[in-house]
C-alpha positions in Angstrom: -0.2 0.2 -0.1 2.2 3.1 -1.2 1.2 7.3 0.9 1.1 10.1 -0.3 0.9 13.6 0.8 0.6 13.5 3.8 3.0 11.5 7.0 0.8 8.6 9.2 1.9 7.7 12.3 3.5 5.0 13.7 0.4 4.0 15.2 -1.7 4.1 12.7 1.2 2.6 10.7 0.8 -0.6 12.2 -2.8 -1.1 12.5 -3.4 -0.7 9.1 -1.2 -3.3 8.3 -2.2 -5.4 11.1 -5.8 -5.3 9.8 -5.3 -5.6 6.0 -2.2 -7.6 6.5 -0.5 -5.8 3.6 2.9 -3.4 3.6 2.2 0.1 4.0 5.3 2.6 1.9 5.8 5.8 1.9 6.3 8.4 -0.7 6.9 11.6 -2.4 5.8 13.4 -6.0 6.7 16.9 -7.4 3.7 17.1 -8.8 6.1 20.2 -11.7 8.4 18.3 -12.1 8.5 15.0 -12.1 6.2 12.3 -11.3 6.8 9.8 -8.4 9.6 11.8 -6.9 10.5 8.9 -4.2 9.7 6.2 -2.8 10.0 3.9 0.1 12.7 1.0 0.7 12.1 -2.1 2.6 14.9 -0.5 4.9 12.1 2.1 5.4 14.3 5.1 4.3 12.7 6.4 0.9 15.0 6.5 -1.8 14.2 9.0 -5.0 13.1 7.8 -8.4 15.8 8.8 -11.2 13.4 7.0 -13.5 11.9 10.1 -13.8 14.3 13.0 -13.6 18.3 13.3 -11.7 18.4 15.3 -8.2 22.0 17.1 -7.6 22.3 19.4 -4.1 24.1 22.1 -5.1 25.8 25.7 -4.1 22.6 28.3 -4.6 25.1 30.6 -5.3 27.5 29.0 -7.8 24.7 25.8 -8.5 27.9 23.5 -9.0 26.9 19.8 -6.9 28.1 19.0 -3.4 29.0 16.8 -1.8 28.5 14.3 0.5 27.3 15.2 3.8 26.7 19.0 3.0 24.0 21.0 3.0 22.8 22.9 -0.4 19.6 23.0 -3.0 17.7 20.7 -5.1 18.6 20.9 -8.6 16.3 18.7 -10.3 16.2 17.6 -14.5 13.2 16.7 -15.2 12.9 13.5 -18.1 9.4 14.4 -18.3 9.2 15.9 -21.5 5.8 18.4 -20.7 7.4 19.5 -17.0 11.0 21.4 -17.3 9.5 24.9 -18.3 7.0 24.4 -15.0 8.6 25.8 -12.2 10.0 28.1 -14.0 7.7 30.0 -15.3 5.4 29.4 -12.0 8.0 30.7 -9.9 9.1 34.0 -12.7 5.3 34.4 -14.8 7.3 34.7 -18.2 10.4 32.4 -20.2 12.2 34.0 -23.5 13.4 31.3 -24.7 16.0 32.6 -28.0 18.7 30.7 -30.4 16.5 27.6 -31.1 16.1 28.3 -34.6 12.1 27.8 -35.0 12.0 29.3 -38.5 8.0 29.8 -39.1 4.5 29.5 -38.7 4.5 25.1 -39.9 7.7 24.5 -36.3 6.2 26.8 -34.4 3.0 24.8 -34.0 4.8 22.3 -33.8 6.1 23.4 -30.6 3.7 24.2 -28.8 2.0 21.1 -29.4 4.7 19.4 -27.8 4.8 22.0 -24.7 0.0 22.6 -25.1 0.4 18.1 -24.3 -2.2 17.2 -27.1 -4.5 20.5 -25.6 -4.9 22.1 -28.0 -3.0 25.1 -28.9 -6.1 27.6 -29.5 -8.5 29.0 -26.8 -11.3 28.2 -27.5 -13.4 31.8 -26.8 -14.3 35.1 -28.8 -11.3 37.1 -30.4 -10.6 40.2 -30.3 -7.5 41.2 -33.5 -7.1 37.6 -34.4 -7.0 35.5 -37.4 -5.5 31.6 -38.3 -2.4 32.0 -39.5 -1.3 28.4 -39.1 -4.3 25.0 -37.8 -3.9 25.9 -34.0 -2.0 29.3 -34.3 -3.8 32.5 -34.2 -1.9 36.2 -36.1 -2.0 38.8 -33.7 -2.9 41.9 -36.7 -0.8 44.5 -37.8 -2.8 47.6 -35.4 -4.4 50.1 -37.6 -2.5 52.5 -35.5 0.5 51.1 -35.2 1.6 54.4 -32.9 -0.7 53.7 -30.3 0.7 51.2 -27.5 -1.3 48.1 -26.3 -1.9 48.7 -22.8 -1.0 45.7 -19.6 -3.2 43.3 -19.6 -4.3 39.5 -19.6 -5.1 37.4 -22.5 -9.0 36.9 -22.7 -8.9 38.0 -18.9 -12.8 39.2 -19.6 -14.2 35.5 -20.1 -14.6 32.5 -18.1 -12.6 30.0 -18.9 -9.7 32.5 -20.3 -6.3 29.8 -21.0 -3.6 29.6 -18.9 -0.4 30.3 -20.2 1.0 32.2 -23.5 3.1 30.8 -26.3 4.6 33.9 -28.3 6.6 33.3 -31.5 7.9 36.7 -33.5 8.2 35.4 -37.2 8.8 39.0 -37.3 9.7 42.2 -34.9 8.6 45.6 -36.5 11.4 47.9 -38.1 11.5 50.8 -35.5 9.3 50.3 -31.9 7.0 47.6 -31.3 8.5 45.8 -28.3 6.8 43.9 -25.7 5.7 44.4 -22.7 4.7 42.7 -19.1 4.0 42.7 -15.6 3.9 41.1 -12.8 0.2 41.3 -10.8 1.8 40.5 -8.1 3.0 43.4 -7.6 0.7 44.7 -9.4 -1.5 44.2 -6.9 0.8 44.9 -3.8 0.9 48.1 -4.8 -2.7 49.3 -6.4 -4.1 51.6 -2.9 -5.1 49.2 -0.8 -9.0 51.3 -1.0 -9.5 51.4 -4.7 -8.3 47.6 -4.7 -10.6 46.9 -2.1 -14.6 48.5 -3.6 -12.8 46.8 -6.5 -12.7 43.2 -5.3 -16.1 44.3 -3.3 -17.9 45.5 -6.2 -16.0 43.1 -8.9 -16.1 44.5 -12.4 -18.5 44.5 -15.9 -17.6 44.3 -18.9 -20.7 45.5 -21.2 -19.9 45.0 -25.2 -21.5 46.1 -28.4 -21.3 45.0 -31.7 -23.0 45.3 -34.7 -24.4 43.2 -37.1 -23.8 43.3 -40.6 -22.0 46.3 -42.1 -25.7 46.8 -44.5 -26.9 47.3 -40.8 -24.1 49.8 -39.5 -25.6 53.3 -40.4 -22.9 56.2 -39.4 -23.8 57.5 -36.1 -22.8 53.0 -34.7 -19.7 53.1 -36.6 -17.0 52.9 -34.1 -14.7 55.6 -33.6 -10.6 55.2 -36.0 -9.3 56.0 -32.5 -11.4 53.7 -29.9 -9.1 50.5 -32.2 -9.6 47.0 -31.9 -13.3 44.9 -31.4 -13.6 44.2 -34.8 -17.0 46.3 -35.4 -19.2 42.7 -36.0 -20.6 40.3 -34.3 -19.5 37.9 -37.5 -16.1 38.9 -36.6 -15.9 38.2 -33.6 -17.5 34.4 -33.3 -16.6 34.2 -36.3 -20.2 33.0 -37.0 -23.2 33.8 -39.1 -25.3 32.2 -36.8 -27.0 34.0 -33.6 -27.7 30.1 -31.8 -24.1 29.7 -32.5 -23.2 33.0 -31.1 -24.9 32.5 -28.4 -23.9 28.8 -27.6 -19.9 30.4 -27.4 -21.6 32.4 -24.6 -23.2 30.9 -22.0 -20.0 28.2 -22.4 -18.5 31.5 -21.3 -20.9 32.5 -19.0 -21.6 35.6 -20.8 -25.2 37.5 -22.0 -26.5 38.6 -24.9 -29.2 40.3 -26.3 -30.4 41.5 -30.0 -30.8 45.0 -30.7 -33.7 43.6 -34.0 -34.0 47.7 -35.2 -29.7 47.0 -36.3 -29.6 43.5 -36.5 -26.5 44.9 -33.2 -25.1 42.4 -29.7 -25.3 43.9 -26.6 -23.1 41.3 -24.9 -22.4 41.4 -20.7 -20.7 39.5 -18.0 -19.3 40.3 -14.1 -16.0 38.8 -13.1 -14.3 39.2 -10.5 -11.0 42.0 -10.6 -8.8 39.2 -8.6 -8.4 36.0 -7.9 -6.3 33.0 -6.5 -3.0 31.4 -8.9 -4.3 28.4 -8.8 -1.0 26.8 -8.3 0.4 28.6 -5.7 -2.0 30.4 -4.7 -0.6 34.1 -4.8 -3.2 37.1 -4.6 -2.9 38.3 -8.7 -5.1 41.8 -9.8 -6.4 39.7 -12.9 -8.9 41.4 -15.2 -9.0 44.1 -18.7 -10.1 47.4 -16.7 -6.4 49.5 -17.5 -6.9 48.2 -21.9 -10.5 47.8 -21.8 -10.9 50.8 -23.8 -8.7 49.7 -25.9 -8.0 53.9 -26.5 -4.8 55.4 -26.3 -1.7 54.4 -23.9 -3.0 57.8 -21.8 -5.0 57.1 -18.9 -6.5 61.3 -19.3 -8.2 59.9 -22.9 -8.6 56.3 -20.7 -11.5 58.1 -18.8 -12.2 60.4 -21.0 -14.3 58.0 -23.4 -15.6 56.2 -20.0 -17.1 58.9 -18.6 -18.4 59.5 -22.8 -19.8 56.1 -22.5 -21.9 56.8 -20.3 -23.7 59.1 -21.8 -26.7 58.2 -22.7 -27.8 57.2 -26.2 -23.7 56.0 -27.0 -23.4 53.4 -27.1 -19.4 52.3 -27.4 -18.3 48.8 -28.6 -16.4 47.8 -25.4 -17.5 49.8 -21.4 -16.2 48.4 -18.2 -18.0 49.6 -14.8 -18.3 48.1 -11.8 -20.3 45.1 -11.2 -23.4 46.4 -10.0 -23.4 48.4 -13.4 -21.8 51.6 -11.9 -19.3 54.7 -14.2 -15.9 53.3 -12.3 -14.5 56.7 -11.4 -11.5 58.1 -13.1 -9.7 58.9 -10.4 -8.7 55.1 -9.9 -8.0 55.0 -14.5 -5.0 56.5 -13.4 -4.1 55.7 -10.2 -3.6 51.5 -12.0 -3.0 53.0 -15.2 0.9 54.8 -12.8 1.0 51.5 -10.7 1.7 49.6 -14.5 4.0 52.3 -15.6 6.3 52.4 -12.4 6.1 48.6 -12.4 6.2 47.4 -16.8 9.1 45.5 -18.3 10.2 46.1 -21.9 11.1 43.2 -24.4 12.6 43.1 -27.6 11.7 40.4 -28.8 14.0 39.3 -32.1 13.7 37.2 -34.7 12.7 33.4 -33.8 11.8 34.1 -29.9 10.2 32.0 -28.1 8.1 34.0 -24.8 6.1 32.2 -22.3 4.1 33.4 -20.5 2.2 32.7 -16.8 -1.3 34.4 -18.4 -2.5 34.5 -14.9 1.2 35.9 -13.4 2.4 38.0 -16.2 0.0 40.6 -17.8 1.6 41.6 -21.5 0.8 45.4 -24.1 3.0 46.7 -26.6 5.3 50.0 -27.3 4.4 52.4 -31.1 6.1 50.6 -33.3 6.8 51.3 -37.5 7.3 48.9 -40.8 6.2 45.8 -40.5 5.9 43.1 -37.5 4.4 39.6 -37.0 3.8 37.6 -34.1 2.0 33.9 -33.6 1.0 33.1 -30.8 -0.7 29.3 -28.7 -2.6 29.3 -25.8 -3.7 26.3 -23.8 
């Protein structure tokens, strides 16, 4: 009888062995890196199973192996191909992989399939600014306004069932600019003003989207202003279908409500989500929403605030609004504070051709600097 997880008291162990007539053996597992880590032998000692990986005790500063009897840190080299990166990714939130000679979308697709271990690289959710690049992959579309900054956000944080990990491939960097920006959502959470953070945690966030219908239904009054940026103009483009039933099924799968506007064929889509969450592996509290980026208009928090206030004006429908969970408006000073916090904690990563960038989508938000020239990035998520 093999036991995992918790130690068993000697008295209980003896009672079970007598009652069942079996020998109990304890062990432990390291799910992030190995399958079974160690198991008890006949003499009652735990032995590391080298079939799962290689365990070395090393000096924490030099990472050089230490002789028997000395104390250091455990360095594990796993022999399980789908788990090498997990401990590092959950610790740091982002890993840059350079020099692996990934040439194109077809090769990246094979890499993504290996990493996501059969989960499917493409996340089945309503997509914004995405187009198929290769089976299972999505390409980030060239921005209609590349001179603007894409604000920090977590992918699909505004729907239930968001992806855990993102794998990005830089096929062609911009001629100038276009750096990817990263921010640690643990640090963001810790640096947000306590009162503002508590208000978001108490009230949650409501996302309201207005998607126009077929082009013939779109009047000039309903066309999305170009400065507001990125949502496709129609629900057909967002959901990839002309079927209202298909849209309703997708909304139901992702806890969205949809209301059809018969006058112009448009769709009003709403949902309410928490502003923060606990990471399922690390159990750390994270700032996880699309409040900062929901305006999709500009890097200027003042401009973001102006559009947010304009969105509440009677008779005006904007492609995307973000409100408190009870439907009340978020004060403009909250947007400014969030923009300031994100700006102070953002790291810039200039990607090179062939680079892979692996992100824990919960631990790390991402954005983009303005750029010039062509720029092509592919993304898989799962």
